[in-house]
C-alpha positions as CSV (number, residue, x, y, z in Angstrom):
1,M,108.8,116.3,100.1
2,S,106.5,118.5,98.1
3,A,105.1,118.7,94.6
4,S,108.4,120.0,93.3
5,N,109.8,116.5,94.1
6,L,107.4,114.8,91.8
7,L,109.1,112.0,89.9
8,S,109.1,112.0,86.1
9,L,106.7,109.5,84.5
10,K,109.7,107.3,83.6
11,E,111.0,107.4,87.2
12,M,107.6,106.8,88.6
13,T,107.1,103.8,86.3
14,C,110.4,102.3,87.6
15,F,109.2,103.0,91.2
16,A,105.9,101.3,90.6
17,A,107.7,98.2,89.2
18,R,109.9,98.1,92.2
19,I,106.9,98.4,94.5
20,R,105.3,95.5,92.6
21,L,108.5,93.4,92.9
22,E,108.9,94.0,96.6
23,T,105.2,93.3,97.1
24,L,105.7,89.9,95.4
25,K,108.7,89.1,97.5
26,C,106.9,90.2,100.7
27,V,103.9,88.0,100.2
28,G,106.1,85.3,98.7
29,A,108.2,85.1,101.8
30,R,105.1,84.1,103.7
31,G,103.8,81.9,100.9
32,F,100.3,83.2,100.9
33,G,98.4,86.5,101.4
34,H,96.2,89.2,100.0
35,L,98.0,89.6,96.8
36,G,95.3,90.5,94.2
37,G,94.1,93.7,95.9
38,A,97.7,94.7,96.8
39,L,98.8,94.6,93.2
40,S,95.9,96.6,91.9
41,I,96.7,99.8,93.8
42,I,100.5,99.9,93.1
43,E,100.2,102.7,90.5
44,A,98.3,104.8,93.1
45,L,100.9,104.2,95.7
46,A,103.7,105.0,93.2
47,A,102.1,108.4,92.4
48,L,101.4,109.2,96.0
49,Y,104.8,108.4,97.3
50,G,106.5,109.5,94.1
51,G,105.9,113.1,94.9
52,I,102.2,113.8,95.2
53,M,102.2,113.4,99.0
54,R,104.2,115.7,101.3
55,I,106.3,113.4,103.4
56,D,109.6,113.0,105.1
57,P,110.8,109.3,105.5
58,L,113.5,110.4,107.9
59,N,110.8,111.9,110.2
60,P,107.7,109.7,109.9
61,Q,105.9,111.8,112.5
62,W,106.6,115.1,110.8
63,P,103.6,117.3,111.9
64,D,103.2,118.9,108.5
65,R,103.1,115.7,106.5
66,D,100.2,114.5,104.4
67,K,98.6,111.4,105.7
68,L,97.4,108.2,104.1
69,V,94.7,105.9,105.4
70,M,94.8,102.4,103.8
71,S,91.3,101.5,104.7
72,K,91.6,98.2,102.8
73,G,94.3,97.3,105.4
74,H,94.8,93.8,103.9
75,A,96.6,95.5,101.1
76,G,99.3,96.4,103.5
77,P,102.1,94.5,101.7
78,A,102.0,97.0,98.8
79,L,102.1,99.9,101.2
80,Y,104.9,98.3,103.2
81,A,106.9,97.9,99.9
82,A,106.4,101.5,99.0
83,L,107.4,102.7,102.5
84,A,110.5,100.5,102.5
85,L,111.6,101.7,99.1
86,K,111.2,105.3,100.4
87,G,113.5,104.6,103.3
88,Y,111.0,104.4,106.2
89,F,112.5,101.1,107.3
90,P,114.9,98.5,105.9
91,L,113.9,96.4,102.9
92,D,114.7,93.2,104.8
93,W,111.7,93.8,107.1
94,L,109.5,92.8,104.1
95,S,110.5,89.2,104.5
96,T,109.0,89.1,108.0
97,L,105.4,89.8,106.9
98,N,102.9,88.4,109.4
99,Q,105.6,86.4,111.2
100,P,105.9,86.3,115.0
101,G,107.4,89.5,116.3
102,T,107.1,91.3,113.0
103,R,106.6,95.0,112.7
104,L,104.6,94.3,109.4
105,P,101.4,92.6,110.4
106,S,98.8,91.3,107.9
107,H,96.8,94.5,108.3
108,C,98.3,98.0,108.8
109,D,99.1,99.1,112.3
110,R,100.4,102.6,113.0
111,K,101.9,101.5,116.3
112,L,104.1,98.9,114.7
113,T,105.2,100.3,111.3
114,P,107.0,103.6,110.6
115,G,105.0,105.5,108.0
116,I,101.6,104.0,108.7
117,D,99.3,106.9,109.7
118,M,96.3,104.9,110.8
119,T,95.6,101.4,111.9
120,T,93.1,99.7,109.6
121,G,91.6,96.4,108.6
122,S,88.0,96.5,109.8
123,L,86.5,97.5,106.4
124,G,84.7,100.7,106.2
125,Q,86.1,102.2,109.4
126,G,89.0,103.8,107.6
127,V,86.6,106.2,105.9
128,S,85.6,107.6,109.3
129,T,89.2,107.8,110.6
130,A,90.3,109.6,107.4
131,I,87.5,112.1,107.8
132,G,88.7,112.6,111.4
133,L,92.3,113.2,110.3
134,A,91.1,115.7,107.6
135,L,89.0,117.6,110.1
136,A,91.9,117.8,112.5
137,Q,94.2,119.0,109.8
138,R,91.8,121.8,109.0
139,M,91.4,122.7,112.7
140,D,95.1,123.0,113.0
141,G,95.0,125.7,110.2
142,K,97.7,124.1,108.1
143,D,97.8,123.2,104.5
144,R,97.9,119.4,104.8
145,R,96.0,116.6,103.0
146,T,94.6,113.2,103.9
147,Y,94.4,110.5,101.3
148,L,92.1,107.5,101.7
149,I,92.2,104.2,99.8
150,T,89.3,101.9,100.0
151,G,88.3,98.7,98.1
152,D,85.1,98.4,96.1
153,G,83.8,95.5,98.1
154,E,84.4,97.7,101.1
155,L,81.6,100.0,99.8
156,N,79.2,97.3,100.9
157,E,79.6,98.8,104.4
158,G,77.0,101.5,105.3
159,Q,79.6,103.4,107.2
160,T,81.4,104.3,104.0
161,W,78.3,106.1,102.7
162,E,77.8,108.0,105.9
163,G,81.3,109.3,105.4
164,A,80.5,110.1,101.8
165,L,77.7,112.3,103.0
166,F,79.6,113.9,105.8
167,A,82.7,115.1,103.9
168,P,81.0,117.3,101.4
169,Q,78.6,118.7,104.1
170,H,81.7,119.9,106.0
171,R,83.6,120.9,102.9
172,L,86.7,118.7,103.6
173,I,88.5,119.9,100.5
174,N,91.8,118.5,101.9
175,L,90.4,114.9,101.6
176,T,91.0,112.8,98.6
177,W,89.3,109.4,98.4
178,L,90.6,106.7,96.0
179,V,88.4,103.8,95.4
180,D,90.1,100.6,94.0
181,Y,87.4,99.5,91.7
182,N,88.8,96.2,90.6
183,R,85.3,94.7,90.6
184,K,86.2,91.7,92.7
185,Q,86.0,91.1,96.4
186,L,86.7,88.2,98.8
187,D,84.3,85.6,97.4
188,G,83.2,86.9,94.0
189,E,82.5,89.8,91.7
190,T,81.1,93.0,93.1
191,K,78.3,93.1,90.5
192,D,77.0,89.7,91.7
193,I,77.4,90.4,95.5
194,L,76.2,94.0,95.7
195,D,76.4,95.9,92.4
196,L,78.0,99.3,92.8
197,G,77.0,100.6,89.4
198,D,78.5,104.0,88.3
199,L,80.6,105.0,91.2
200,E,81.6,108.3,89.8
201,A,78.0,109.3,89.4
202,K,77.2,108.2,92.9
203,F,79.9,110.2,94.5
204,G,79.0,113.2,92.3
205,A,75.4,112.9,93.6
206,F,76.7,112.9,97.1
207,G,78.5,116.2,96.5
208,W,82.1,115.2,95.6
209,A,84.3,116.4,92.8
210,T,85.1,113.3,90.9
211,A,87.3,111.6,88.3
212,S,87.2,108.1,86.9
213,V,90.5,106.8,85.5
214,N,92.4,103.7,84.5
215,G,93.9,103.1,87.9
216,N,96.8,101.1,86.5
217,D,97.9,103.9,84.2
218,L,100.3,106.1,86.0
219,A,99.8,109.2,83.9
220,E,96.0,109.1,84.4
221,V,96.4,108.6,88.2
222,V,98.8,111.5,88.5
223,K,96.6,113.8,86.5
224,A,93.6,113.0,88.7
225,L,95.6,113.5,91.9
226,E,96.9,116.8,90.7
227,A,93.3,117.8,89.9
228,A,92.3,116.9,93.4
229,R,95.0,119.2,94.8
230,Q,93.6,122.1,92.8
231,E,89.9,121.5,93.9
232,T,88.9,124.3,96.2
233,R,85.2,123.7,96.8
234,K,84.6,120.0,97.4
235,P,86.4,116.8,98.6
236,F,87.6,114.8,95.7
237,C,86.9,111.1,94.8
238,I,89.0,109.3,92.3
239,V,87.5,106.0,91.0
240,L,90.5,103.8,90.0
241,N,89.3,101.3,87.4
242,T,91.9,98.6,88.1
243,V,92.6,94.9,87.5
244,K,92.9,92.7,90.6
245,G,96.4,91.3,90.4
246,A,97.5,94.0,87.9
247,G,101.0,93.6,86.4
248,V,101.3,89.9,87.2
249,P,99.5,87.8,84.6
250,G,99.8,84.6,86.7
251,V,97.9,86.3,89.6
252,A,95.5,88.4,87.5
253,S,94.3,85.3,85.7
254,I,93.2,83.6,89.0
255,T,89.4,84.0,89.2
256,L,89.3,84.3,93.0
257,N,92.6,86.1,93.7
258,H,91.7,88.1,96.9
259,H,93.9,85.8,99.1
260,I,96.0,83.2,97.4
261,V,98.8,80.7,97.9
262,F,101.9,82.3,96.4
263,E,104.7,79.8,96.2
264,G,106.5,77.4,93.8
265,D,106.5,78.1,90.1
266,L,103.9,80.9,90.4
267,R,106.1,82.9,92.8
268,A,109.3,82.1,91.0
269,K,108.0,83.1,87.5
270,A,106.3,86.2,88.8
271,I,109.4,87.5,90.5
272,A,111.7,86.7,87.6
273,A,109.3,88.4,85.2
274,M,109.2,91.5,87.3
275,E,113.0,91.6,87.8
276,A,113.3,91.4,84.0
277,E,110.8,94.2,83.5
278,I,112.7,96.4,86.0
279,A,116.0,95.7,84.2
280,A,114.4,96.7,80.9
281,L,112.9,99.9,82.4
282,E,116.1,101.0,84.0
283,G,118.0,100.3,80.8
284,A,115.6,102.5,78.9
285,T,116.1,105.4,81.3
286,T,119.9,105.4,81.2
């Protein structure tokens, strides 16, 4: 898949809604999980897997593919949903999330799940591994890209800022870093735990080309990702200003929604609402 396969905005909107629905079903099958931060990055995943990334679901190990490092590995359910919808593995795998014998663990594992390019979960380390992948791609002399997704609370880790210094120094122009700036982390708001301030200005000062967008607006996300592909001098950081639990009011309204119980009326109403939204979207596109 290449840029020529980029979905239209309407198609991508439907794709994002389907990722959101399957994420709800995935976490709902377990009854609890890291739902808030999975929902906040769905538009980014819809754009990446909707044509921005060069991939081949029938050949997950294709040497010329772009790669994604989901450093906030607890958001795996959203990535699993995107991968299943693209055909990397059957949709019914999603109901096995974090169950004994599953191939979809709580955090991403490249040895278990087709389409996962890097095992993640220890926050901050995905920055280093993404840099390693980008360096390897450049050493191979091929036109491939690495995409990195981190949380904002994850930027509490010093390792992330070492990577932020390293990538511009080594001109890793094939690296795009997306920060999910939903302003919440495990046990509170980022401004109260360790205030990050103006992330776009910080990354710019570290030598990155930058963009700050509404991360739950597909058109803005796609525009920023396309700008990143055109950048020829610096690695690119996109600050995604998002809502934790985006697209699902019953989840977004929970103050501490990093890891929640998701069952009963909350689950039933959320899934029903998303199914209705998808039906309306698909009706509008026919």
